[in-house]
N, C-alpha and C positions, 0 to 999 in steps of 0.2 A: 780220640777218648770221644766218648759212649757220650748223649745227651744226658741229661740230669732228668732219669726217670720219675724217681722217687719224688721233684716236683712236681709233677704234671699228677701223682697220684694223692699226691697233696692236694691240691685244686680241686681233685672229683669230692675227695673226703669231704675240704669244709664245703662245697654246694650242698653237701649232702646233711650238714649236721647244724645248718645255723637258717633263718629266713631270712634269705639275700633277697625277698621282694618289696620287702617293705624301707624302701627307700625311697630318696628327693632324687629329680632332676640334675644325673652331673655333667649332664651335656649346654646347664646353664652356668651362665659367669658364677666360680667360686662365692661361696659367702660366706662374712666372716663374723657374721652375727652370735651373738652368745646363743647356748643349747645348753639344755640339763645334760649330764653324765649320768647314765640310769649305771649304778653299782652293781648291783645284782644281773643285770646285764653287761658289763664289763666281766663279772664272774665269771656269767653262760662263757661269754667266749672264749676266754686266754683257758678255760676248763678244758672245750671245746678244742681246741686249738691242743694243748697242752696233750690229749690222747691220743690226738688222729697223730701228730707229732711221734706218741710211741708205739702206736700203733704197725706206724709207717718204718719205725726204729727197727724194731721187731723183725717185722715181714723183709725186709731190707739187711738184717741179720743174718736170718737163712738162709736168702732167696742168693743174695750176693757176697756179701760181707764176709764171710763164717770160715771159709772155704779161701779167700784169696787176702786175705790180712798179712801184712809186712809190717817193717819199721815207717814210720811216717817219712815220705820222699815228694819230692815234686818233681812230675814231670810232665811235660806238651805232648802233644800229638795234634799238627798240623800237618797231618796225609789223610789220617781215615775221614771218608767222610766229606772230603772234601771241602770240609766247614759249615758243611748244614749243621754239627752238631754246634758248632759254635751261636749260630743262629738262632738252634733251638733253644741254647740258653738264654739269650737275649727275652727273646719270644716269653719261655718259661717267668723269666722276673718281673715281663709285663705285665704277665695272665696275674701273677700270685699279687702281686701289687695289686688288681683291681678288686680280686677277692677279699684280700686283707683287705683295703678300702671300705668293703660293701661290711662289709664285718664294724670294723670302728666305726661307721657313722647309726651305723646298730643300736651301738652304745649311745650315741647321742652327741659324737665326737662332733663341730662343725668342717665342711665340706676339706677343706687343705689342711686344718688339722688329723682328718682321717686318712687325707691324702700320704702325709708324711710319713704318720706311722705305718701304715699302708704297707708304702714301697719299701720303709725300714724293717719291719715285719720279716718281707719275702725277698729284703738280702739277707735278712741273717737265717734265713733255712738253706738257705741256696748253699750259704757257707758253709752252716752245719753240715752238708752233701758232700760240700767239697772234703774239710779237713774230714769225715768216715773216707773218703777215697784216698784220701792221702794217707791215709794208714791200711789202705789195702794195694791191692798190686797195679794197681790203674793211678794213683799217687794225684797231688793237687795237684791238679794242670790251672795255672796260674791265665792260660791264654782263658777258661774259660771261662774263671770267676770275674778277670775282665767284660766279660760276655756279660754275664750276671750286672758286674753292677751296672753296665750299660742299660738294658732293660730297666733294673727297679730306678733309673736313674729318668728315661725316658720319659710317662707320665709325669714327671716335677717339670721339665723339660717345657714340655708343651703347657701346662698350667703355666709357667712364667713366660712364656715367648708363643702366643698366639696361632704364627703360622706352621707351627706344628701344629696344628692338630687336622692340619689335610692330610697327614703323610700316616699311616698306616703299615703296624709288623700284623701278617693272616697266615694260615697256616690249612695245610688241606693234608688229603693224607689216603691212598688207597695202595693197601697190601703188593710186597714185590717177595718175589720165593723166596729172600730170607725169614720171614716170617719163621719162628718158631725152632730156627739150626740154633746152630753151635753157636752160643758170644765168641768167643775168637779161642787163637789157639793163646795158653796160659789161665784160660778164665774156669772156673769151676762153678759147677750150677748156676752156668746161663744159661738164657736162650733168647734169641732175639722178639723181640714184643712191640707194639706200638711203638714204641715212644723211641726205639732207638735203631728198627726201622729205616734207614734215611735213605736209602733208594725208595720206601716212597712216600717219602716226606719233602714237598711242598712246599718254601716259605714264600709267602709275595710283602714283596715292598707296593703298594699301597697310592695312588695322590686323586688326591678332590680335583677331578679338570674343573668345573665351574670357579672353583674360588683363583686359578690359573687363568680361564679365560678374558679377555679384554672386554667389555660394554660398550655396543649392544649383547652380542655372539652371547654371552655365560646365560642370557635369560632365556635360551633355546636347549640349553643343554640337563637334564632334571640333576637331580639334587641329587639322589639317588643313588645315582651309576658315575664309578671312579673309574680308573684304572689302571692297572697293578701290574707289572713284572714278577716273574715267576722266579726264581733258581731251585735245582733240584744235583742231585748227583746221579746215577747211573755205572753198576757194576764194582761196586764201595771192593767187592771179596774178589776182585781179580788185581792181577798185575794192571793192568790198564783203566783202571774209574776214568768218568773222563763228568766232565758238568754238561747240563743242560739247561734251556734256561725260556721262559715263556713269554710272549704279551694273553694281554685277558682284560674283561670287565670284569669290574668289581661290584657288589651290592653294599652302599648303607645302610644295614641294619635299623639303624637308627631312626633314618628319613622313613624307612616300608612300613615296619609294625610302629603300629601308632602309639601315641606316648599320652597316653588320657588317664594314664597307673602307673605307678609306683610298679607294679607285675609289671605291666608291657615294657614302659620306662628301662629298668633291671635286663627282660627279656630284651628287647633289643642291645643292651647296651653287652651282653655278656655273649649275643651269638654275634656280633660284630666282630669276635676276634676271627672267626670261622671263615676263611673264602669258599664260597657255596661255589657249582657247579657254574659256568660261565664261557660260552665259546672261547675258542685261547685259538694261538698256536706258536707254535718252538721252533726259536729262532733260532738255536744252535741248539746240538754241530749240526753240517750241511742245513739243507735249505729247507724249507718252511714246510710243517707237516701240520695241518690245520685238521681242530676238534670242533665238532661241534658243538660239546660239551666236558670241559676238564677239570678237574679234582682233583 
């Protein structure tokens, strides 16, 4: 099953329509101090989100769903994309939760309250996407939806179990030969774009090395330098797809970008969902293949 392209389009659109940079520092311990929710800002956020969802629905209705309608049904696809799409659904849930959280913080909600509402809103949107897929050829994929739930829940798990804050999921992309090619037999009006070009996507599981090093060794490791395990798939449109794994460095942009203003703090948080080019080694398949920089 394809990854939720609509979810990524939604995230992009929300970033365009709201002032995301007027924020407090979300790296700090969440505060439950009372704040004043501003009704006019709630109206702006809810109105903008409603308009965005409507626009995406109309776009997807004409580009994806219109020519592929079917009675509602469940259908799982555990082979195509070698589960890159499943991890992508979880990643989408994490990023959407961040965007919604920022939106609700702007209305005046407390950090913790905004996070709960943000994760819930992100999951609600992804569930809407799955239901629409259930009414089309793709079908409602329950494994996709489970990934959506896991992604939406992860920021909350990080809040209540701090060790998880040392583990992040990130994304990188370089286009493959599938880009702009037809999206698969039986699907009309669809071509591969960035969001379902699974051969070009790499998902990175990142760990804060400094947090696991014993004293006094940890003082010699920079707090902005993490390690990551990358996962991707190749030849997915053939009868012999295969998995690829990478080891690479990763950067904590929240430690590199100055945190002196709300704009810079939010910029660091937002960019930290992307795996930027870094030295890497492909460890599977075959022998080691070294890259000076891999994205």
